[in-house]
C-alpha positions in Angstrom: 17.1 19.6 16.3 17.2 20.0 20.1 15.6 17.6 22.4 12.5 19.7 23.2 11.7 20.1 19.5 12.1 16.4 19.0 9.6 15.6 21.7 7.2 18.3 20.2 7.6 16.7 16.8 6.8 13.2 18.1 3.7 14.5 20.0 2.5 16.3 16.8 3.0 13.1 14.8 1.0 11.1 17.3 -1.8 13.7 17.2 -2.0 13.5 13.4 -2.3 9.7 13.6 -5.1 10.0 16.1 -6.8 12.6 14.0 -7.2 10.4 10.9 -8.4 7.6 13.1 -11.0 9.9 14.6 -12.1 10.9 11.0 -12.2 7.3 10.0 -14.7 6.6 12.8 -16.7 9.6 11.9 -17.0 8.5 8.2 -18.0 5.0 9.4 -20.7 6.6 11.6 -21.9 8.7 8.6 -22.2 5.6 6.5 -24.4 4.0 9.2 -26.5 7.2 9.7 -27.1 7.4 5.9 -27.9 3.6 5.8 -25.5 3.3 2.9 -25.4 -0.1 1.1 -22.7 -2.0 -0.7 -22.0 -0.3 -4.0 -22.9 3.2 -2.8 -20.2 5.8 -3.2 -18.9 7.9 -0.4 -19.0 11.7 -0.9 -15.9 13.2 -2.5 -12.8 13.9 -0.4 -13.6 17.6 -0.8 -17.1 17.2 0.6 -16.0 15.1 3.5 -13.2 17.5 4.3 -15.8 20.3 4.4 -18.2 18.2 6.5 -15.7 17.4 9.1 -13.7 20.6 8.8 -10.5 18.8 8.2 -7.9 18.7 5.4 -8.4 16.5 2.3 -5.1 14.7 3.1 -6.4 13.6 6.5 -9.7 12.5 4.8 -7.7 10.5 2.3 -5.7 8.7 5.1 -8.9 8.0 6.9 -10.4 6.4 3.8 -7.2 4.3 3.4 -7.7 3.0 6.9 -11.4 2.2 6.1 -10.2 0.3 3.0 -7.9 -1.8 5.1 -10.7 -2.5 7.5 -13.0 -3.6 4.7 -15.6 -0.9 4.9 -14.8 0.7 1.5 -13.0 -0.2 -1.7 -11.1 2.6 -3.3 -11.3 2.4 -7.1 -9.5 4.4 -9.8 -11.7 7.1 -11.4 -14.5 6.2 -9.1 -13.6 7.1 -5.5 -14.5 5.2 -2.4 -17.3 2.6 -2.8 -19.0 1.0 0.1 -17.9 -2.6 0.4 -19.3 -3.7 3.8 -21.1 -1.0 5.8 -21.0 -3.3 8.9 -17.2 -3.9 8.8 -15.4 -3.4 12.1 -13.7 0.0 12.4 -11.7 -0.7 15.5 -8.5 1.3 15.5 -5.9 1.5 18.3 -4.9 4.8 19.9 -2.1 5.3 17.4 -4.5 4.9 14.5 -3.5 1.3 13.6 -5.5 -1.9 13.4 -6.4 -3.5 16.7 -5.4 -7.1 17.4 -9.1 -8.1 17.0 -9.2 -7.1 13.3 -5.5 -7.8 12.5 -5.7 -11.3 10.9 -2.4 -12.8 9.7 0.7 -10.9 10.6 2.1 -8.7 7.9 5.5 -10.4 8.2 3.9 -13.7 7.3 2.0 -12.2 4.4 5.3 -10.6 3.2 7.2 -13.9 3.4 4.4 -15.6 1.4 4.5 -12.8 -1.2 8.3 -13.1 -1.4 8.0 -16.8 -2.0 5.4 -16.5 -4.7 6.9 -13.4 -6.4 10.5 -14.6 -6.5 9.4 -18.0 -7.9 7.1 -16.4 -10.4 9.9 -14.1 -11.5 12.3 -17.0 -12.0 9.7 -18.9 -14.1 9.0 -15.7 -16.2 12.7 -15.1 -16.7 13.1 -18.7 -17.9 10.0 -18.8 -20.1 9.0 -15.3 -21.0 9.6 -14.0 -24.5 9.7 -10.6 -26.1 6.1 -9.9 -25.3 6.8 -10.5 -21.6 9.8 -8.2 -21.7 7.9 -5.5 -23.5 5.0 -5.6 -21.0 7.5 -5.4 -18.1 9.4 -2.5 -19.6 6.1 -0.6 -20.3 4.8 -1.2 -16.8 8.1 0.0 -15.3 8.1 3.1 -17.5 4.6 4.1 -16.1 5.6 3.4 -12.6 8.9 5.3 -12.8 7.1 8.3 -14.2 4.8 8.4 -11.2 7.6 7.8 -8.7 9.7 10.6 -10.0 6.7 12.9 -9.4 6.3 11.6 -5.9 9.9 12.1 -4.8 8.9 15.2 -2.8 6.8 13.0 -0.5 3.4 14.3 -1.9 0.5 11.8 -1.7 -1.3 13.5 -4.5 -0.6 10.6 -6.9 -0.8 7.8 -4.3 -3.7 5.9 -5.8 -2.2 6.1 -9.3 1.1 4.9 -7.9 -0.6 1.9 -6.2 -2.1 0.9 -9.5 1.2 1.3 -11.4 3.1 -0.5 -8.7 0.7 -3.5 -9.0 1.0 -3.5 -12.8 4.8 -3.7 -12.6 4.8 -6.6 -10.1 2.0 -8.3 -12.0 4.0 -8.0 -15.3 7.0 -9.5 -13.6 5.3 -12.8 -12.8 3.0 -12.8 -15.8 5.2 -15.2 -17.8 5.3 -17.9 -15.1 2.8 -20.0 -17.0 0.5 -20.8 -14.0 -2.9 -19.1 -13.6 -3.1 -20.4 -10.0 0.3 -19.0 -9.2 -0.7 -15.6 -10.5 -4.0 -15.7 -8.6 -2.2 -16.5 -5.3 0.4 -13.8 -5.9 -2.4 -11.2 -6.4 -4.1 -12.3 -3.1 -0.8 -12.0 -1.2 0.1 -8.7 -2.9 -3.3 -7.2 -2.1 -3.2 -8.2 1.5 0.3 -6.9 1.9 -0.5 -3.6 0.2 -3.7 -2.9 2.1 -1.9 -3.1 5.4 1.2 -1.2 4.3 -1.2 1.6 3.0 -2.3 2.2 6.6 1.4 2.7 7.6 2.1 5.0 4.7 1.9 8.2 6.8 4.4 6.9 9.2 6.8 5.4 6.7 6.1 7.8 3.8 7.0 7.4 0.1 10.6 6.2 0.2 11.6 8.4 -2.7 14.8 7.6 -4.6 15.3 4.4 -2.7 12.1 2.8 -4.0 12.8 4.0 -7.5 16.3 2.3 -7.4 14.7 -0.9 -6.0 12.2 -1.2 -8.9 15.0 -0.4 -11.4 17.2 -3.1 -9.9 14.4 -5.7 -10.3 13.8 -4.6 -13.9 17.5 -4.7 -14.8 18.0 -8.2 -13.3 14.9 -9.5 -15.1 15.9 -8.1 -18.5 19.4 -9.5 -18.0 17.7 -12.9 -17.3 19.5 -13.1 -14.0 17.0 -14.9 -11.9 19.0 -15.0 -8.7 19.8 -11.3 -8.8 16.1 -10.6 -9.6 15.0 -12.7 -6.6 17.5 -10.9 -4.3 16.3 -7.5 -5.5 12.7 -8.5 -4.9 13.4 -9.7 -1.4 15.3 -6.5 -0.6 12.4 -4.4 -2.0 9.6 -6.2 -0.1 11.5 -6.3 3.2 12.6 -2.7 3.0 9.2 -1.7 4.5 10.0 -3.6 7.7 13.2 -1.6 8.2 11.3 1.7 7.7 8.5 0.6 9.9 10.9 -0.5 12.7 12.6 2.9 12.7 9.2 4.7 12.9 7.3 2.4 15.2 9.4 -0.4 16.7 6.7 -1.7 19.0 4.5 -2.4 15.9 6.9 -4.5 13.8 4.2 -7.0 12.8 0.9 -5.5 11.7 -1.8 -6.8 9.5 
């Protein structure tokens, strides 16, 4: 690709990011105009796309941004449900969260998640029996099935993938023997995932690499190799930072 085409591509990417940020603000304004309450459902992606004369993919990304900001909660088989109609919808020019709404840095959340998940995995490997192994294998099977369908980069199955991804990581730590540990792990996982979701357009689905990462975690867990499993988990969770740094080096830490 020549230099002029590279600059054109970068400009187009920036415009796309601004576009979904604009649509996110329009949806937030629509929620206010309609005086929507917590528990109300947003119109379907199709209806919003028609209303704003934009693609469903852009609407979907705008809704992900609004989920991160706390205005909506995206639920399987239900769509986007209003969570807090008064949530701040401040987005920077690139379509990311502003400092005012950022909260803890993503890197800090990621490190906390690594700490909890690697320790939970070690405890599960030490104490988990055949039921734990069976649940882990079943969760990985569902996740791998979705990931192979997403290798092309399509976001069609993104919500289903998010659910299957959580179920796999939940199953991994489910044998740790501590309800508090599992509760804290879910909180860290949810915070990490919500922010990463906003960066999904820039980083994209990592295709074969993420499939291999999940398989390495599974193989080490089933081999009862706690150190290899912990190392595979840390590589998997920190891989996002490498991808984010390549795409947007000035926004290494986002929350």
